[in-house]
N, C-alpha and C positions, 0 to 999 in steps of 0.2 A: 232899214233893218238888214241884218246879215242873215241870209237864208241859204247857207252853203251846204246843204245836205246832199250827199251823192245819191243819184238814182240807182247806182250800181252797188249800194251798200246792202248786200243780201245776207252776209254772214254776220250775225250778231256777235258781240264779245262772247267768248267761249262759255262763260258761266251762265249767261242768259240763254244761249243755245241749249245747254245741258238742262236747264230748268224747263224749257219748252218741251224737250224730249220726255222728261219725267212726268210733266203734267199731261202730255198726250197719252202716255202709258196708263196713267191713273184714270184719265177720262174714259178710256175704252172700257174700263171695268166698273164704271159708275153710270149706270143706265138712267138714273133719275136726276141728272144734274139740272134739268129744266125745272124741277121742283124747287131748286135752290136759287134760281135766277131771280133777282129782285128787279122789278121794273123801276128804272131810274125815276120815272115820272111819279112813282108812288112816294118818293121821299124828297124829290127836288122840284119845287114849284117856282123856282126863280125864272124871271123872264130871260129870253135869249137876247142877243144884241139887236134883233129886229123889233124888240119890245112886244113880241108875241110870246105868250107863255107856251112852252112845249106841250103842256096839258091840253091846250086848245087846238093842237094840231092833230091831224089824222094820219100824218105820214112819218111819225116818230115811233120807232120800236127799238129801244136800247135797254139792255139788261146787264146786270153786273152780279158777280159772285165775289165776296170778300174772302180771299184765300188766306191772306196774312196781313196783319196790321199791328205794328208795335204798340198801338194804344188801345185797340179794341179786339176782343176775342171773336173768332169765327164760331159758327154753330158747331155743336159737338159732332154732328155727322160730317160736316165739311172737314173738321180737324181729323176725323178718322179716315175718311175716304181719300183725302189728299195729304196724308201724313208725310209721304216722301217729298212731295212738292214743298210743303211747309217747312220740313226739316232742312231741305236744301237751300231754300231762299234765306233762311236764317244764317247760312254760312257765307252769304254774298255781302261783302263789305259795303256799307253805306246804303243798302236797300232797306227801306223801312215799311213799304207797303207793296202788296201784290194783289191785283184784282184780275178777274177774268171779265173782259168786256165782250158782250155779244150784241151785234147789230143785226136786226132782223131783215128778212128779205124785203126788197122794194121799200127801203126806209131811208129817211134823211135825218141826220143829227144837225140841228140848226146851229148857226154861228153863236159861239159862247166862249166863256172863260172858265177856268177851273174854279175861281172864286168870283161870283158875279157881284159881290159886295165891294170889290176893289176895282180900280181903274185898269183898263187894258195897258199892257206893258209895265205894270207894277210887278216886276219879275219876282219869282220864287227863289229860294235858295236850293232848290232841287229841280231835277229834270224828270219828265215822264218819258219812259221808254216803252213805246207800243211795238210789240213783237208779234208777228202773225203766227197764229196756230192753224186756223183753217181759213183760207182766203180764196173765194171762188173765182176771182179773176184779177189779173194784173193790168187790165185795161182801165185807165182812169175815167173813162166814160161810164163804166159799170161800178167800179169801187175806187174811191179816192178820198184823200184828206186834203183840205185846203187850209193852209197855215199862213196867216197874213195874206199875201197876194199870190202865193205859189201853191201849185197842186202837185201832190205826190201819190204815186202808186204804192201798193202794199203787196206783200208776198209772204209765204210761209217762211219763217225764220228771218225775215227782214225786219230790222228795227228802225223806227222813226223816233228820233230823240229830240224833244223840244220842251220849251217852257210853256206850260198850258195857260199862262196869263197872256200869251199871244192869242188874239182872236183866231178861232179855228172851227171848222165844220167838217162833216163827212157824209158820204152817201153810199148806199148799197143798192144798186139797181139790178141785182140778180135775184133769182128765186131761191137762194140758199143763204144760210147763216154765215156771217163774217165774225170769226172768233179771234180775239187777240188777248195777250197778257199785257197788263200795264204795270210796269215796275216804277216805283217812285224812289229815286236815288239821289244822293248828294251830288252836286255839280262837279266836285273835284274828281269823281270817278270817271269823268268823260272829257278830260282836257285834250286828249289826242285823237278824238274821232270826229267825224263830220256831224255837226249839230245845227239846229236852227236856234239862233240866239235871240 
C-alpha cells in the first residue's frame, strides 16, 4: 500500500482550515454540545476487525455530531447553533458530509473499516479528511491513528486524508477530549496533496 502522508502536513487546504475556525467560534457559544453527541456504540453494533464487538469493550468512548449530510437532516438545534459552519461547508466543492468526532479521555477506537460489510481495501470513491479541532497531544504514544501499518500524530488544523476502507484504529491516552472534524469529499478534490491511498 502507498502510505505517503507527510508528518509535516499541518496546514489543511484553506477552505478546511476556515471551516475549522468557524466551527470553533460556534462551539464556544454552544455550551450544551455534549447533549448532542451521539455515542457511536448506540447505533453501530458491527464487530471490529478483531471480531470483538465495540459494545463489549470497556475502553471505547467515541461520539459523533452530524453537522451536515447531503442525505440526512441534522437536528433543528444543530442546524441553528452551527448555521455558519453548515452554510460554509455547503460552499466547499465535493464535500457531502461533515461530522464532529469526539474521542473520550483514555479511550481506544478498535481496528475497523468505514463499512464493515465490505472487505478491507474495497476502496471508496471519496476520502475522509480528519482535521484536528482540539488535540491534547502530538505525541503518538498519547494520541495517534494507525492506518494500515503506519502510525500518525494529529494536531490542531492538521488534516489526515485517507480512504476509511483501509483498516485503521486510534487511541487517546490523555485525560482530555480529542475533537476532530471529519469531512467526506470526492477524491478528485485531493489529487495534489499527500494522502494515504
